[in-house]
N, C-alpha and C positions, 0 to 999 in steps of 0.2 A: 198184399199181405195184411193181416189184421193189425189194428192199432195196438200199440204197447204203451203202458203207463209207467213212467219213471218215478219211483218213490224216493224221497230225500234220504240218503244214506246217513249213517252215523259218520260224521266228519273226522272221526279219530280223536275226539276230545271228550267223549263220554257225556255230551250235553243233550238236553231233550229237544232243542229246537235251534233254528237258525233264521236270520233275517235276510231277505232278498236285497241285494245292493244294486245289481245291474244285470239285465239280460243282454247277452252278446248275440243270441239268436232270438228272433221274434216270430210270433205266430204267422204261419204261412211260409217262413223261410226254411231253406234246407240246412241240415246239420250233418256234419261228417262225424264218424266214429272218433271219440276222444278229442274232438275240437272243443275249445272252451265254450261252455253253454251259458253259465250264469255264475256270478260271484255272490257268495253268501257270507254274511258276517255272524260269527259265533261270539261268545263272550270273551274269546281269547285271540281271534285272528280273523282276517278276511281271506277266504278260501275260494279259489276258482274250481268250479265243478265242471268236468268235461262231459261231453255227450256220451251216453251209453250205447247209442244206436246211430245208424246212418239212415236218414230219411227226412220227412217234412215235419216240423214242429206245428202240430195242429191246435194245441191248447196249452196254456200255462195256467197254473192254479194259484198264482199270486203275482201282483205287480211289485215294483220296487217299494220296499218299506214293509211288505207283508211278512209275517212271522209263520214259518212252516214247521210243524213238528217233525222230529225224526221218524221216518217211516211213513209219513203222510204223502199223498200224491204231489208231485212237483211239476211235472210236464207230461204231455201225451204226444206220441210220435205215430205218424204213418210211415211204416218202414218201407224202404226202397227195395222192391223184389229183386232188382238186378244187381244190388250191391252186396258185397260180402258182409255178413253180420257175424258177430261173435256167437258161437254156439251156446245154447242155454246151459249145457253141462260143462262147458270148458272151465277148468279150475284156474281162473285168473284173479279171483278175489273180488270180481264185480258182483255186487249184490243189489238187486233192485226190486225185491218183492215188498209188498206191504207189511206193516207191523203184524206180528202174530200176537193175538190177545190170549193171554194165559191167566190161569187162576193165580191170585196174588201168592207169592212165595216169599217168606222172610229171607233176604239175602244178607250175607255178612257184609259189614262195611268194608272190609278188606284193607289194602294198604294204600288208600288214596283218600283225599279229602272228600267231603260231602258233595262238592261241586263236581268231582271226577271219580266217583266211586267205581265206575266201570272202566276206567281208563287203562288199568293194567291189562285187563283182558283184551281191550281194543288194541293196545299197543302190540300185544303178542300176535294178534290176528293180522295186523297191518304191516306184515313183513314184506319186503320187495317181492313183486309178483313173480319174477323169475324164479326165486327160491321156492315160492309157494307152489308153482307149477311142477317144480322138480320133486318136491317132497310130498305133494298132495295136500288138499285142503279139506278140513273136517266138514262132514256133510250135516252140519247142524242147521237149525232153522235160520232162514235168511234174516240177518239183522242189519244188512247194509253197512258193513264195517269199513269197506274201502270204496272210494269214489272213482268211477271211470278207470283210467290207467294211471292212477296216482302212485305207482310204485316208486321206491326211492331209486331213481336212476337219472342219468344225465339227460335222457330223452325227455323226461317229464319237465325237468328244469327248463328246457327249451320251449316246451308247450306252454308252460306257465306264462311266458313272456310273448305269446303270440300277439301280433299287432291288433289293437282295438282302436278303431277310428284313426289309424295312422300313427299311433303312439305305442311303443313297446315298453311295458313296465310290469313289474311284479305287483300283485295285489297289495302287499305291504307298502310299496312305493306310492301306490294310488291312495291308500288310506292316509299316509303321511301328508301327501299333497293336499288332500281335502282338509286335513286339520290345519295346515299352515296357510290355506287360502292360495295355493299355487295352481295355476292352469297348466296342466301337463303338455297341452298342445303348444305352448309357447316356450317349452324348456328343451334345450338342445341336449340330447343324450350322449353321454361320454362312454357308455359301456359298449360291450361287444355288439356290433351290428346296430348301433344307434340306440341301445336300450338305455332308458332313463333310470339312473340310480339314486339311491338315497342321498348321496352327496350332491348330486345335481339339483335335487329338489331343495335341499338345505341352502345351497348357494343361491338359488333363484329367490328363495324366501327372504334371505338376508339382503340381497341386492334390490329386491322389489321390482325385478324386471319382468315377472310373469304373474302379476296379481290377477285374481279372478275378475272377469268382466261383469257387466250388469247382468241382472237375472235373465235377460233375453239372450245373452251371449253364452259362451261356453264356461263350464266350471271344472274344478279339479276332478280328474278321473272321467270327465265327459268330453272326450276329445273329438268334437264335431258338432255341427249344428243339428244333426238328426236328433240327438238326445235332448237338446235344448227345446226343439219343436215338440217332441213328445211330452216334455215336462210342462210346456205351456198349456197343453191340452188338459192337464190334470189340475191346473190352478183354479182357484175358486172364481166363479163368475163375477164380473164387476158389479152385478146387482146385489151381491152379498156384502159389498162394501158401502158404508155410508158415505165415505169420501176416499176415492182411490188416490194414491200418491201421484203427484205430477212428476214429469221427468226430473225436475229440480229437487225432488224429495219433499215438497211441501204439499200439504193437503188443504182441505177446505179452510178458508179464513187466512191463508198465507202462513200458517204455523210451521213449525219444523218437522211435524210428523202427521201421518194420516189418522183420522178418527174413525173407529170401527164400532159396529153395533155392540152394545153392552150385552153380555151373556146371550149370544145368539143360540137358537134352538133348531134342530132338524124337525122334519115332519113327524118324527117319532117322539119328539119332546126331549131329545137328548142334546147336551152341548155339543157344538161342532166348531171346527176351526174355519174362520172366515178370512184369514189373512194369507198373503203369498208365502211360500216357504222361506223366502229370503227375509221376511219380517218376523222378528221375535215376538211371539204372543205370550201374554202373561194372563193369569187368571183363568186359564182353560185347561181341561184334562189333556194330557198327552201320554201315549203309551210308553212304558219302560222299554228300552231297547238294549241289545248286546250286553255289555258288561253290567249295566245297572239292573237289568232283568235277571241276570244270573245271580248278582249279589242279593237281590231280594229273595230269590228262591233259597239260596244257601243259608242265609241268615234265619229264614223262617224254619228250615229244617234243623238247624243247629239249636235254635230255641226250643223246639219241640222235643229234641233228643237229650240234650245235655243237662246234667244237674250241676250247675255252676256254683262255685264259692270263691270269694276273692279275699286275698290278704294284701295289705298295703304297709309300706314302710319307706324310710328315707336312707338313701346311700350317702355316706359322708365322703366327699371327694377332696377333703382339705389337704390330703397328703400327695395329691397328684403333682406330677412334675409338668412343666410347660410342654406342649406338643402332644398331649394325650388326645386321641380321637374317640369321642363319646361312643359313636356307633361300634367302632372296633372294640372298645372296652366292654361294651354290653354283650357283643357276640362272645368274646372270650369268657365273661362272667357266666353266660348261660352254659357254655361248654363245661366250665369248672363245676357249676351246680348240677349239671346233668351226670357228671362223673360221680359226684358225692351222693346224689339221690336219683338213681335211674328211673324211678317210678313215674317221673314227670316227663321224661324224654321217651314217650311211649305212644302206642296206639291201643285204643280199646274197641273191641268188637262186641257190641251189646247182644247182637242176635246169637252169636256163637258163644257168648260168655267167656271171652278170652282177652287177654291183653298181651301186647308184644313190646318188650323192653329192647331198646336199640343201643348198640355200642357206638355206632356213628351218630353224629349230630348234624342233621340237615335242618336249617332254620328258615322258616317262612317269614320273609321280610314284607310287612304290609307297605304297599306303595299307593299313595293317593294320586288319582288323576281326575281330570275333568269328566272322563267317561265313566269313572267309578273306581272301585277298589280292586287292585291286583294283589296277589300274594305269591310272588316268585320265590323259588327255593335257593338259599345259599348252601350249596352242596359242600360236604366234608369240612364244615366249620371247625371241627375238632383237630384238623391237621394244618390249618392255615395260620401262617404268621400274620402280623399286623398289616404289612403291605399287601399280602394276598387277600385279606378280608376286605380292605378298602377297595382294591381293584375289582373284586368280584361284585361288591355292592354297587359300585358305580356302573359296572357293565349291565347288571340285571335291571337297574333303574333306567338306564338309557334304552335298553331293549323294550321295556314296558312302555315308556313314553312314545317310542316310535312304532309300537305295536308289531315288533319284529321277534318277540321272545317266543321260543318254541313251546308248544303246548305241554311238552313233558317237563318243562322247567316250572310249571305252575301247579305241580302236584307232588305228593310223596314226601313232603317235609315232616319232620318228627316233633317239632315244637315251633311256636310262632313268636315273633317280636313286633311290637308296634311302638314306634317312636313319636307318638302324637304331640309330645311336649314342644316339638319344633314350631308348632303353631300356638297352642295355649293349653291350659288345663294342668292340674296337679295329679289327681288320682282318677282312675276309671274302672269300669268293670268290663274289659274287653271280652269278645265273644270267642269261645273255644269252638272250632269247627272240627267235627269228627272226621277221621278217627283219632286226631290228636287229643292229648289229655290236658295240655296246658298252654297258656300264652302269657308272655311277659309284656308289660306296657311301661314305657318311661314317660314321665311327665316333664313339665317345664322346670329347668333349673332355677334355684333361688339361693339367695344368701340369707343366713339366719344366725342369730346369736346362739352359741352353744356353750353351756357351762363346762368349764374345765377346772382342774386343780388350781386354786388361787385366783379365779376370776372367770371371765367369759371371753370367748373368741368368736370372730365372724367366720363361719364355715360355708362352703358351697355344698348344697344338698341336692340330690337328684331323687325325685319321688318315683317310687316303683309300685306297680300293682301286678299281682299274680293271680290269674284266674285259672282254676283247675276244675276238671270233672270229677265231682266227689264220688261218682260210681266207681272210678278206677284208682283213685289216690286218697289217702287219709289226710286229715288236717295236720297231723304231725309230720308226714312226709312233705307236704306243701310248705309248712313252716321251716323245716330244715333246708329245703331248696332255696327258699327266700333268704335264709341266713347265709347260705353259701354264696349266693349272689352279692349280698351286702359286703361279706368279707373280701370277696375278689375285687370288688370295686373300690374298697377302702385302701388297697395297696397303692403304692406310689407309681408303679408301672405295671 
């Protein structure tokens, strides 16, 4: 049979590209239909991509670390003529055609953030395959919206934990193990059929019983010597090092670290990395990956689209009773202000010239991580009591740090909140990400002398910054929104 090229599908998150984490099938090896083929990291999750064909993998279009655009070639297969293949026209939601280049069309921003403007359409198309087969699939141009057999079913959950190198674990577990420096090959799985769970990884990290070995050994998510040997082949030649580290970690002259060439250049005259992957290099360019790459794109798009204006003021917390939770109070204040001035709890579609005012209040909570910025949605903030707000905030923050938060929870919020004051800073000009109209930012608490009748008092003040898109809201609406925020925060409870 003729060779078939598999193009990277949209992984269901509306993102333009993904980074290769690990190939489970290598060139020259046989792949079975729906067998885990490769793991890809997007800005939001690590996703296992199953094989769309049965046959021999004859070519891959990128090694680990390569960034592949959605719709670009990912792998080429020589199909097995004797094996059953999925019919080309079978309506299973498997889309593997290359990108269709069309004339630019101004598309509405819709009901998602700039980072996931197409996510609502993708979510609608990514329904369970069984349902799609029963009701029919629209015959539109192939956009690769569903990968392999990743329908929402118990069978796929089992496929996602197929043994890799003798270790059974979900991609999110492998990502957590990598972050915590845990070697999954040395962790005893307590899940069903020996699957390694999140709790197993956390316990191993706390106990220190499964730390990563030396660079020549096995690493987190690389359960076997085969991957270590392949990685060794990709490390820089010793001739690229001025003084390679000795086994004891000392370089030339007996110092505590190796010395490398200053500003090394390739034959093309471009800076290049000359240190092993396990050595942190400084002063050399490195590509933005995953979350940071997506953050750079979203911020650039927001800067190009939004007409921002910012108002600042201080909330007086002098009347607060003991036990008030600042985050909870900020959430409730945003809800109160959104009810008073709905114009800022809204989406603006510049292409269509429309705005959408929302009755519900879903707040995007900015969460800072080492990988970059996440903005998960706190859903239905307008109906949550204090305990519910706190539990929801803790849950989404934990999910972000463990990289287990569902993609749908990172989009669709109606207004944003940044609590940067937990680190430092008084006022800011936070970035409004379309289609949202406004973002509230809280600075660092401080005590200040405040004039009162008959003298002065020391009050605790919370700096607030409100940035809004002046295309969709007036200065008066923004000022009234901020006033409502201040009034709600001034209450005792």
